[in-house]
VEXFI-255829 format. One record per residue: residue number from 1; residue in one letter; x, z, y of N, C-alpha, C in turn. Coordinates in steps of 0.05 Angstrom, whole numbers, plus 5000, padded with zeros to 4 digits. Atoms other than C-alpha are relative to their C-alpha. Layout:
# VEXFI-255829
+-----+------+------+------+------+-------+-------+-------+------+------+------+
| seq | type | n.c1 | n.c3 | n.c2 | ca.c1 | ca.c3 | ca.c2 | c.c1 | c.c3 | c.c2 |
+-----+------+------+------+------+-------+-------+-------+------+------+------+
| NUM |    a |    X |    Z |    Y |     X |     Z |     Y |    X |    Z |    Y |
...
+-----+------+------+------+------+-------+-------+-------+------+------+------+
# end
This chain:
# VEXFI-255829
+-----+------+------+------+------+-------+-------+-------+------+------+------+
| seq | type | n.c1 | n.c3 | n.c2 | ca.c1 | ca.c3 | ca.c2 | c.c1 | c.c3 | c.c2 |
+-----+------+------+------+------+-------+-------+-------+------+------+------+
|   1 |    m | 4988 | 5021 | 5016 |  7779 |  5218 |  8420 | 4978 | 4983 | 4988 |
|   2 |    d | 5020 | 5019 | 5011 |  7739 |  5157 |  8400 | 5010 | 4989 | 4974 |
|   3 |    d | 4991 | 5009 | 5027 |  7748 |  5148 |  8325 | 4994 | 4971 | 4995 |
|   4 |    a | 5007 | 5028 | 5005 |  7713 |  5081 |  8325 | 5020 | 4981 | 5014 |
|   5 |    l | 4981 | 5016 | 4985 |  7760 |  5053 |  8378 | 5028 | 5001 | 4987 |
|   6 |    r | 4974 | 4997 | 5013 |  7821 |  5081 |  8342 | 5000 | 4983 | 4974 |
|   7 |    l | 5001 | 5016 | 5024 |  7798 |  5049 |  8277 | 5001 | 4970 | 5007 |
|   8 |    a | 4999 | 5028 | 4992 |  7787 |  4983 |  8313 | 5028 | 4992 | 5008 |
|   9 |    a | 4972 | 5006 | 4993 |  7858 |  4987 |  8340 | 5016 | 4996 | 4975 |
|  10 |    v | 4985 | 5002 | 5025 |  7885 |  4999 |  8270 | 4994 | 4974 | 4986 |
|  11 |    v | 5008 | 5025 | 5013 |  7846 |  4940 |  8242 | 5012 | 4976 | 5014 |
|  12 |    t | 4989 | 5023 | 4984 |  7869 |  4894 |  8298 | 5031 | 4999 | 4996 |
|  13 |    l | 4971 | 5000 | 5004 |  7942 |  4916 |  8292 | 5008 | 4992 | 4971 |
|  14 |    a | 4995 | 5008 | 5028 |  7939 |  4908 |  8216 | 4997 | 4970 | 4997 |
|  15 |    a | 5003 | 5029 | 5001 |  7914 |  4837 |  8226 | 5024 | 4987 | 5013 |
|  16 |    l | 4976 | 5011 | 4987 |  7972 |  4823 |  8274 | 5024 | 5003 | 4982 |
|  17 |    g | 4978 | 4995 | 5019 |  8018 |  4852 |  8220 | 5001 | 4979 | 4978 |
|  18 |    r | 5000 | 5022 | 5020 |  7998 |  4793 |  8176 | 5007 | 4973 | 5012 |
|  19 |    s | 4992 | 5024 | 4987 |  8022 |  4742 |  8226 | 5024 | 4987 | 4987 |
|  20 |    r | 4977 | 5014 | 5010 |  8072 |  4689 |  8206 | 5025 | 5005 | 5017 |
|  21 |    d | 4978 | 4996 | 4981 |  8114 |  4706 |  8267 | 5011 | 5029 | 4998 |
|  22 |    y | 4988 | 4974 | 5004 |  8163 |  4763 |  8256 | 4996 | 5018 | 5024 |
|  23 |    r | 5003 | 4984 | 4975 |  8156 |  4785 |  8329 | 4973 | 5013 | 5001 |
|  24 |    d | 5027 | 4989 | 5001 |  8081 |  4795 |  8320 | 5000 | 5023 | 4980 |
|  25 |    r | 4999 | 4978 | 5021 |  8094 |  4836 |  8256 | 5015 | 5024 | 5010 |
|  26 |    a | 4984 | 4978 | 4989 |  8147 |  4878 |  8291 | 4983 | 5015 | 5021 |
|  27 |    d | 5017 | 4987 | 4980 |  8100 |  4892 |  8349 | 4977 | 5015 | 4987 |
|  28 |    a | 5022 | 4986 | 5014 |  8044 |  4909 |  8301 | 5010 | 5026 | 4987 |
|  29 |    g | 4989 | 4975 | 5011 |  8089 |  4959 |  8265 | 5005 | 5021 | 5021 |
|  30 |    h | 4995 | 4982 | 4978 |  8110 |  4990 |  8330 | 4974 | 5013 | 5010 |
|  31 |    g | 5026 | 4990 | 4990 |  8038 |  4996 |  8353 | 4985 | 5017 | 4979 |
|  32 |    l | 5014 | 4985 | 5021 |  8010 |  5019 |  8286 | 5013 | 5028 | 4995 |
|  33 |    a | 4987 | 4975 | 5004 |  8061 |  5075 |  8283 | 4986 | 5022 | 5016 |
|  34 |    r | 5014 | 4981 | 4984 |  8021 |  5110 |  8337 | 4975 | 5011 | 4985 |
|  35 |    f | 5024 | 4992 | 5014 |  7963 |  5115 |  8287 | 5007 | 5008 | 4971 |
|  36 |    a | 4991 | 4994 | 5027 |  8004 |  5137 |  8226 | 4985 | 5022 | 4986 |
|  37 |    e | 5015 | 4978 | 5012 |  7961 |  5198 |  8216 | 4973 | 4991 | 4988 |
|  38 |    m | 5026 | 5010 | 5010 |  7901 |  5154 |  8201 | 5005 | 4987 | 4972 |
|  39 |    r | 4998 | 5010 | 5028 |  7890 |  5138 |  8127 | 5000 | 4969 | 5000 |
|  40 |    e | 5002 | 5029 | 4999 |  7873 |  5066 |  8145 | 5026 | 4986 | 5009 |
|  41 |    a | 4975 | 5011 | 4990 |  7942 |  5055 |  8176 | 5022 | 5001 | 4979 |
|  42 |    f | 4978 | 4995 | 5019 |  7983 |  5077 |  8116 | 5009 | 4975 | 4986 |
|  43 |    e | 4992 | 5024 | 5015 |  7983 |  5013 |  8074 | 5011 | 4978 | 5018 |
|  44 |    p | 4988 | 5020 | 4983 |  7993 |  4965 |  8132 | 5027 | 5008 | 5010 |
|  45 |    l | 4973 | 4991 | 4991 |  8051 |  5007 |  8157 | 5020 | 4998 | 4977 |
|  46 |    l | 4982 | 5002 | 5024 |  8081 |  5010 |  8087 | 5009 | 4971 | 4996 |
|  47 |    e | 4994 | 5029 | 5003 |  8077 |  4934 |  8082 | 5019 | 4991 | 5022 |
|  48 |    l | 4982 | 5008 | 4978 |  8111 |  4927 |  8150 | 5028 | 5011 | 4996 |
|  49 |    v | 4974 | 4989 | 5005 |  8168 |  4974 |  8132 | 5014 | 4984 | 4978 |
|  50 |    l | 4988 | 5016 | 5022 |  8178 |  4932 |  8069 | 4997 | 4970 | 5005 |
|  51 |    d | 5004 | 5029 | 4993 |  8168 |  4865 |  8106 | 5019 | 4982 | 4985 |
|  52 |    p | 4982 | 5018 | 5015 |  8194 |  4810 |  8060 | 5012 | 4978 | 5016 |
|  53 |    g | 4991 | 5023 | 4984 |  8205 |  4760 |  8116 | 5022 | 5006 | 5019 |
|  54 |    d | 4980 | 4995 | 4979 |  8249 |  4796 |  8166 | 5005 | 5030 | 5002 |
|  55 |    t | 4994 | 4971 | 4999 |  8285 |  4863 |  8166 | 4999 | 5011 | 5028 |
|  56 |    f | 5005 | 4990 | 4973 |  8277 |  4867 |  8242 | 4973 | 5015 | 5000 |
|  57 |    v | 5027 | 4987 | 5002 |  8204 |  4884 |  8225 | 5004 | 5028 | 4987 |
|  58 |    t | 4995 | 4975 | 5015 |  8229 |  4937 |  8176 | 5012 | 5021 | 5020 |
|  59 |    r | 4986 | 4981 | 4982 |  8276 |  4969 |  8227 | 4982 | 5010 | 5023 |
|  60 |    r | 5017 | 4992 | 4977 |  8227 |  4968 |  8286 | 4977 | 5018 | 4991 |
|  61 |    t | 5022 | 4984 | 5009 |  8170 |  4996 |  8245 | 5010 | 5028 | 4991 |
|  62 |    a | 4989 | 4974 | 5010 |  8212 |  5050 |  8211 | 5009 | 5017 | 5024 |
|  63 |    e | 4991 | 4985 | 4977 |  8242 |  5070 |  8278 | 4977 | 5012 | 5015 |
|  64 |    a | 5024 | 4990 | 4986 |  8174 |  5076 |  8311 | 4987 | 5023 | 4985 |
|  65 |    l | 5011 | 4979 | 5017 |  8149 |  5118 |  8253 | 5017 | 5026 | 5002 |
|  66 |    l | 4982 | 4977 | 4999 |  8210 |  5164 |  8255 | 5000 | 5013 | 5028 |
|  67 |    r | 5001 | 4989 | 4973 |  8206 |  5172 |  8331 | 4976 | 5019 | 5004 |
|  68 |    r | 5023 | 4981 | 4999 |  8140 |  5208 |  8319 | 5010 | 5028 | 4994 |
|  69 |    k | 4988 | 4975 | 5008 |  8183 |  5263 |  8288 | 4979 | 5019 | 4988 |
|  70 |    d | 5020 | 4984 | 5012 |  8124 |  5286 |  8247 | 4996 | 4992 | 4970 |
|  71 |    k | 5004 | 5005 | 5029 |  8100 |  5288 |  8175 | 4986 | 4973 | 4995 |
|  72 |    a | 5014 | 5025 | 5005 |  8054 |  5228 |  8182 | 5019 | 4976 | 5000 |
|  73 |    g | 4981 | 5022 | 4998 |  8109 |  5181 |  8204 | 5020 | 5000 | 4978 |
|  74 |    l | 4980 | 4997 | 5022 |  8160 |  5208 |  8155 | 4988 | 4994 | 4973 |
|  75 |    r | 5013 | 5005 | 5026 |  8110 |  5203 |  8098 | 5000 | 4970 | 4993 |
|  76 |    v | 5000 | 5029 | 5004 |  8104 |  5127 |  8107 | 5028 | 4990 | 4993 |
|  77 |    v | 4972 | 5009 | 5004 |  8179 |  5118 |  8112 | 5010 | 5009 | 4973 |
|  78 |    a | 4991 | 4989 | 5026 |  8192 |  5162 |  8051 | 4988 | 4983 | 4977 |
|  79 |    c | 5013 | 5017 | 5020 |  8141 |  5122 |  8010 | 5013 | 4973 | 4998 |
|  80 |    a | 4987 | 5026 | 5000 |  8173 |  5057 |  8031 | 5028 | 5002 | 4987 |
|  81 |    l | 4973 | 4997 | 5011 |  8243 |  5082 |  8014 | 5000 | 5003 | 4970 |
|  82 |    a | 5001 | 4996 | 5029 |  8221 |  5100 |  7943 | 4999 | 4974 | 4985 |
|  83 |    v | 5003 | 5026 | 5014 |  8206 |  5027 |  7927 | 5016 | 4978 | 5013 |
|  84 |    a | 4985 | 5020 | 4985 |  8252 |  4991 |  7976 | 5024 | 4989 | 4985 |
|  85 |    d | 4976 | 5011 | 5011 |  8306 |  4943 |  7954 | 5023 | 5010 | 5017 |
|  86 |    s | 4977 | 4989 | 4985 |  8377 |  4958 |  7978 | 5002 | 4990 | 5028 |
|  87 |    n | 4999 | 5010 | 4973 |  8371 |  4914 |  8039 | 4981 | 5015 | 5018 |
|  88 |    h | 5019 | 4985 | 4985 |  8308 |  4947 |  8064 | 5008 | 5029 | 5003 |
|  89 |    s | 4991 | 4972 | 5000 |  8336 |  5015 |  8046 | 5022 | 5004 | 5021 |
|  90 |    d | 4979 | 4998 | 4980 |  8397 |  5002 |  8089 | 4989 | 5000 | 5028 |
|  91 |    w | 5011 | 5001 | 4973 |  8354 |  4985 |  8149 | 4984 | 5025 | 5006 |
|  92 |    v | 5014 | 4975 | 4996 |  8311 |  5047 |  8139 | 5020 | 5022 | 5007 |
|  93 |    h | 4979 | 4980 | 4994 |  8374 |  5089 |  8138 | 5012 | 4996 | 5027 |
|  94 |    t | 4990 | 5006 | 4973 |  8398 |  5054 |  8201 | 4981 | 5011 | 5021 |
|  95 |    a | 5020 | 4989 | 4982 |  8333 |  5073 |  8235 | 5002 | 5030 | 5001 |
|  96 |    f | 4997 | 4971 | 5001 |  8343 |  5145 |  8212 | 5024 | 5008 | 5017 |
|  97 |    n | 4976 | 4994 | 4984 |  8413 |  5145 |  8242 | 4994 | 4997 | 5030 |
|  98 |    d | 5006 | 5004 | 4972 |  8387 |  5117 |  8307 | 4982 | 5022 | 5012 |
|  99 |    v | 5019 | 4980 | 4990 |  8332 |  5169 |  8313 | 5011 | 5028 | 4999 |
| 100 |    f | 4993 | 4972 | 5005 |  8365 |  5231 |  8286 | 5030 | 5006 | 5005 |
| 101 |    s | 4972 | 4995 | 4996 |  8438 |  5225 |  8308 | 5007 | 5013 | 5026 |
| 102 |    f | 4994 | 4989 | 4974 |  8430 |  5258 |  8375 | 4998 | 5031 | 5001 |
| 103 |    f | 5004 | 4971 | 4998 |  8404 |  5329 |  8366 | 4999 | 5013 | 4973 |
| 104 |    a | 4999 | 4986 | 5026 |  8420 |  5376 |  8309 | 4973 | 5012 | 4993 |
| 105 |    t | 5026 | 4987 | 5006 |  8353 |  5411 |  8316 | 4980 | 4980 | 4990 |
| 106 |    e | 5018 | 5021 | 5010 |  8315 |  5346 |  8306 | 5007 | 4992 | 4972 |
| 107 |    l | 4991 | 5006 | 5027 |  8356 |  5331 |  8245 | 4991 | 5022 | 4981 |
| 108 |    d | 5009 | 4977 | 5016 |  8341 |  5401 |  8218 | 4970 | 4998 | 4995 |
| 109 |    d | 5029 | 5002 | 5004 |  8267 |  5390 |  8230 | 4993 | 4978 | 4980 |
| 110 |    a | 5005 | 5022 | 5018 |  8270 |  5323 |  8193 | 5007 | 5009 | 4971 |
| 111 |    l | 4993 | 4989 | 5027 |  8305 |  5358 |  8134 | 4978 | 5018 | 4990 |
| 112 |    q | 5022 | 4982 | 5008 |  8249 |  5410 |  8133 | 4976 | 4984 | 4992 |
| 113 |    l | 5022 | 5017 | 5007 |  8196 |  5356 |  8133 | 5005 | 4986 | 4973 |
| 114 |    c | 4993 | 5013 | 5026 |  8232 |  5320 |  8076 | 4996 | 5019 | 4977 |
| 115 |    e | 5003 | 4980 | 5020 |  8233 |  5384 |  8037 | 4970 | 5004 | 4993 |
| 116 |    e | 5028 | 4997 | 5005 |  8158 |  5392 |  8046 | 4988 | 4975 | 4986 |
| 117 |    l | 5011 | 5025 | 5012 |  8144 |  5319 |  8029 | 5011 | 4996 | 4972 |
| 118 |    s | 4990 | 5003 | 5027 |  8186 |  5324 |  7966 | 4981 | 5012 | 4979 |
| 119 |    r | 5021 | 4990 | 5018 |  8126 |  5361 |  7937 | 4973 | 4986 | 5004 |
| 120 |    d | 5025 | 5015 | 4994 |  8075 |  5309 |  7960 | 4988 | 4991 | 4973 |
| 121 |    p | 5013 | 5009 | 5024 |  8023 |  5291 |  7907 | 5005 | 4970 | 4993 |
| 122 |    d | 4994 | 5028 | 5005 |  8040 |  5217 |  7916 | 5030 | 4999 | 4992 |
| 123 |    e | 4973 | 5000 | 5011 |  8102 |  5209 |  7872 | 5019 | 4982 | 5016 |
| 124 |    r | 4982 | 5017 | 4984 |  8129 |  5152 |  7915 | 5009 | 5015 | 5025 |
| 125 |    v | 4993 | 4984 | 4976 |  8128 |  5197 |  7977 | 5020 | 5021 | 4992 |
| 126 |    a | 4982 | 4979 | 5008 |  8160 |  5254 |  7939 | 5028 | 4990 | 4993 |
| 127 |    l | 4974 | 5011 | 5007 |  8215 |  5210 |  7911 | 5015 | 4991 | 5024 |
| 128 |    g | 4987 | 5009 | 4975 |  8230 |  5178 |  7978 | 5009 | 5023 | 5017 |
| 129 |    a | 4992 | 4976 | 4984 |  8231 |  5246 |  8012 | 5025 | 5013 | 4988 |
| 130 |    r | 4976 | 4988 | 5012 |  8281 |  5272 |  7961 | 5025 | 4982 | 5006 |
| 131 |    r | 4977 | 5018 | 4993 |  8325 |  5210 |  7973 | 5009 | 5005 | 5029 |
| 132 |    l | 4993 | 4995 | 4972 |  8322 |  5221 |  8048 | 5013 | 5027 | 5003 |
| 133 |    h | 4989 | 4973 | 4998 |  8336 |  5295 |  8041 | 5029 | 5000 | 4991 |
| 134 |    g | 4973 | 5002 | 5010 |  8398 |  5277 |  8002 | 5019 | 4985 | 5019 |
| 135 |    s | 4982 | 5016 | 4983 |  8424 |  5228 |  8053 | 5001 | 5009 | 5029 |
| 136 |    l | 5000 | 4991 | 4972 |  8405 |  5261 |  8119 | 5024 | 5017 | 5008 |
| 137 |    p | 4977 | 4984 | 4991 |  8462 |  5312 |  8118 | 5025 | 4983 | 5007 |
| 138 |    e | 4977 | 5018 | 4993 |  8510 |  5252 |  8124 | 5000 | 4993 | 5030 |
| 139 |    i | 5001 | 5006 | 4971 |  8485 |  5243 |  8196 | 5013 | 5023 | 5015 |
| 140 |    d | 4986 | 4979 | 4985 |  8529 |  5280 |  8245 | 4990 | 4997 | 5029 |
| 141 |    p | 5010 | 5002 | 4972 |  8489 |  5292 |  8310 | 5022 | 5006 | 5020 |
| 142 |    v | 4979 | 4998 | 4980 |  8530 |  5286 |  8373 | 5001 | 5029 | 5011 |
| 143 |    p | 4997 | 4972 | 4989 |  8513 |  5353 |  8408 | 4994 | 5020 | 4978 |
| 144 |    r | 5003 | 4978 | 5019 |  8522 |  5412 |  8363 | 4995 | 5026 | 5015 |
| 145 |    p | 5003 | 4975 | 4986 |  8496 |  5481 |  8382 | 5026 | 5016 | 5001 |
| 146 |    a | 4975 | 4984 | 4997 |  8551 |  5528 |  8407 | 5001 | 5023 | 4981 |
+-----+------+------+------+------+-------+-------+-------+------+------+------+
# end
C-alpha cells in the first residue's frame, strides 16, 4: 500500500468536494468514503455528509460510508448525525434504510458497531451512535433467518 498515493487521493478528492457543482461534491463523497479509515479524510467526509447546498451529496456520501459496513464509515456518519439538522438527518436515515434493510445479520452488525461507537471519546460520535442505535431497530430487513 502506498501511503503517499492514498494521501494524494484524499487531498484531491477533498478539493473536488469543495466544488460549486453538487455532482462533483457527490462524486467526491463517494470516492472519499473508500478512504474513511484515514484521519485526513474524516473532516472532508463530515462536511460532505452535512453538505449545505444539496442533500443529494448528503445521501450519496452517507450511503457510500455505510456500504463499507465498518467502524470507520459508521463513525463519520454518527458524527454527522449528532450535529445534523432535521433535513440532513432524514437523508442519513434514508441511506441507513437503503443499506441495512436487506439482511438481518448486517443490521445486527451495524447495531453492534453503534454500541461500540457510543463509547467513542469524541462526544459527537458517541451521541450520533446512540441516536442511530435507537433508530436502527425500526428497520425491518426483508429476509429474516428461519
